[in-house]
Residue, then its C-alpha position, 0 to 999 in steps of 0.5 A: m037432771s030429771h031421772t030419779q030411777p036408782y041405778d046400780a052404777i052411774v058412769i060420768g064420761a063416755g070416753p073409751n074408759g067410761l064406756a069400758a067401765a059401763v060395759t063391764l058392769a052391764r055384762a055383770g048384770q048391773s043397771v048402768l047409766v052413762i052421762e057425757a057432757a059432750s053431744t056425742v060419745g067417744g072422748g079421745t075416739r071421736t071422728a069429725e069433719l074438721t076441715l072440709p065436707g067429706f074429709r073425716h078426721d080423727v080428733c085425737s087417737a087414730v092408731h090402736p095397737l093397744a086396743v087389739s091387744s086389750r083383754f077387754f076389747r078382745a072379749l067383746p063382739l064389737d064386730r057385730y056393731g060395725l067395728r072393722w080393723i084395717e092394718p096398713p102394709l107397714p105399721l111405721a116408717h121413719p124417714l131420714d135425710d138421705g131419702t130412705a126410711v127405716v121401717l117397723e114391719r110386722s115381721l121381726e126378721a124383715t125389720a131387722a134386715g133393714l137395720g144393717r149392722d144392728a140386725s142381730a142386736y134388734r133380734r136379740l132385744m125384741g125377739s124374746l119379748v115379742k114371743r111373750w107379748a100376751a103375757v107382758t100385756e096382761d100384766l101391764l094393762g091389768p090392775p097393779p099385780l102383786p105379785p105379777h101373773h107372769p113374773l118371768a116375762l115381766t122381769m125380762f121386759g122390765v130390765e130394759a123398760l126401766l132405762p132411759a130410751s136414749l141410754l137403751a138405744r146407745l147400749w144396744f145399737r151402733g147405727e143411726r137407723a136403729r137408734a132413730l127407729f127406737a127413739g121415735m117409738a119411745a117419744h110416744s111417752i111424752l117424756p125426755l128420752e133421758r128419763p127412766v122408763s121412757a124406754a118402756y114405750g119404745l119397747i111396747l110399741g115395737m113389740a105391738g108392731h110385730a105381735v098385732g100391728w098398728p091398726i086403724a078403725q075403718g071409718g075413723s076412731q069414732a067407730i070404736a066408741d059407737a060400737l061400745a055404745a051400741y053394745l052397751r045399749d043392747l045390754r040395757g045400759e043407758i047413755i045421756t049426752g050433752q049433760p055436764v056434771t058439776s056436782l054429785a047433787e045432780l046425779p040420780p041415786a046409785q050405789a056406785l059412781l065411776f068417774d072417767v075424768s081427771p083427778i082435778n075434775l074428780a075433786r071438783i065434782a065430788g067436793d066434800r065427799l072426798p076427804a081433804t087429805y085425798r083432795r090434796k093428793l089429787a091436787r098434786y097430780r102432775h100433768g105433762p106436756a101438751a099436744f099441738k095438732l094439725d089436721w089436713a085435707l089434701d089434694g093428693p097423697i103426701p109426696w114422700r121421698a122415701d117410698a116406704c112412707r107411702r105404705a105406712g099408716t104412721v110416720h115418725l118425723g124427727g130425723t136422728l135420735a139426737e134431734i128427737a131427744r132435743s125436741e122432747r126435752a124442750a117441751w119439758q123445759g118450757a120451750h117450743p121445739a124449733q124442729p118438732y118431732l112429729i107423729l103423723t098418720q095418713p089413714s085415707l091411704f088405706d081407708p077410702t071412707r076418710a076422704p072424697a075420691g082422689k083426696h086424702t086426710a092426714w094429721a100430725y102432732c108434736h109435744v109442746p109445754n103444758l098450757h099451765a106450765p110456768g112461763t109458757s105464754a111468754a116463751p118464744g115460738t108460742s104463737e099458733e102461726a109459728m107452730i103451724e110453720r114448724i110442723e109443716a116445714q118438718v113434713e116438707r123436709f121429708a116430703p117436698g111439695f107437701k104444702a102445695r097439696i094442702l086444701a085446708r087445715h084445722v088446728l088444735a093447740p093446747a087450749d083447744f084440747e082443754a076446751y074440747n075435753p076438760n080431761y086434757v088438762g093444759g093440753d095433756i092428752t094422756g091423762g097425766a105425766q107417765d114418768l117413773l113415779q106416776f107409772f106406779a102412783r096413778p093418781v096416788l100410790s095405792r094397792n087399788p088406785y081405782v078406789t077413793p076413800a069415799e064409799g062408792i066413788y071410783l076413778c076410771s080414767a087414764s089417770t089410773p093404771p095402765g094410763g093413756g091409750v085406747h085399751g079400755m083397761c082403766g075402765y075395766n079395772a075400775a069396774r071390776a074393783a067396784l064389783k069386787a067391793k059389792t058397791c054395785 
């Protein structure tokens, strides 16, 4: 790399967390250089024509309740740089085999009304939490607080959040509709629903649906990264793309280095600058199951049997609590689910920039064993063809005639995810398993997990708290740690 100018900070990786770290430092008056291996910025917030010309697909993330909740994003003037949020009429629909759908609406009362005998239980569970959404998210998305800023709100959340999702659903709800709705949200955890802390994800997403919605970015998630990059350049930050970093020797002089990479890649790049004991800890960091994703160019909207699904930005396909739990358990046991639980988005229903007139886009993904899990390659149902058929059959189950509307498809199997972004180790798109241990020890147990033992080297990726999701807070928190240490 030919640049020899000294910088206050260099950020390696231009995903949302890397850009967030760079913006935070630049806003504090620091000179910042961002180096990205890919040809464009964005990481998990890229948008591309994956299928046919004119069909714009979000390569990874598509729906962003945590972005609009994030203290970092809320503080930025990103609307000046073209970022516009679109809120579908319904955040979420969850169709069932009887032809109806249970829905998450912005209104807590309207959501409860669709749950029959579980209406009052849903109000009791979610009502007080939704009122405390801002306080809960300040602690959950911030650096590990000791003590928390809002202990009462966090305690009220934590009592239920630490439970297994399947247990919470059965304790609170008697009917299948409410249980299925909660199970679908909790399965975003990519954990078996019998595991502790899996309930936290169902609570967070439900609370977010009522408090801020589940919005999409107009034009695609790339708009988020482009707005961050444009704002950074206005702050006199520099960005270099198409430049992989394989060792610290390739970098210009800088007081601080912030890595938006996985723990294993941090150890590989930093090498002997990190103590051997710390490198061993990074090597023990665990990655969870992978994603298997399909993008479709469609000749028309998905022909859902349940009308509510036509008004929802996100649709969960998995049927009952028992079915969803079986699918998520399988991925952790090294099996490819026969009837996979799917997270599906259909942005072109609400954003006409995503597809040619009269046409549509959609994507769906399920959870499968990590590419590097023992025995994965020999497990039944591991072929792309098998998973494509299972995913599309699950959509067809709730939308007869769906397959006839497919004009083209694009496949991202676990190996494709890892090739697309080395941070997605084995196809794990959340930066590491977010179970009870790694909910707190991320990537290691530390009061300040962004700081490494090597002076001036920081980790700012989703492998630090608060973990996966487009919120920028891993980068923001790491940059604040660097500023506090006065290493930049």
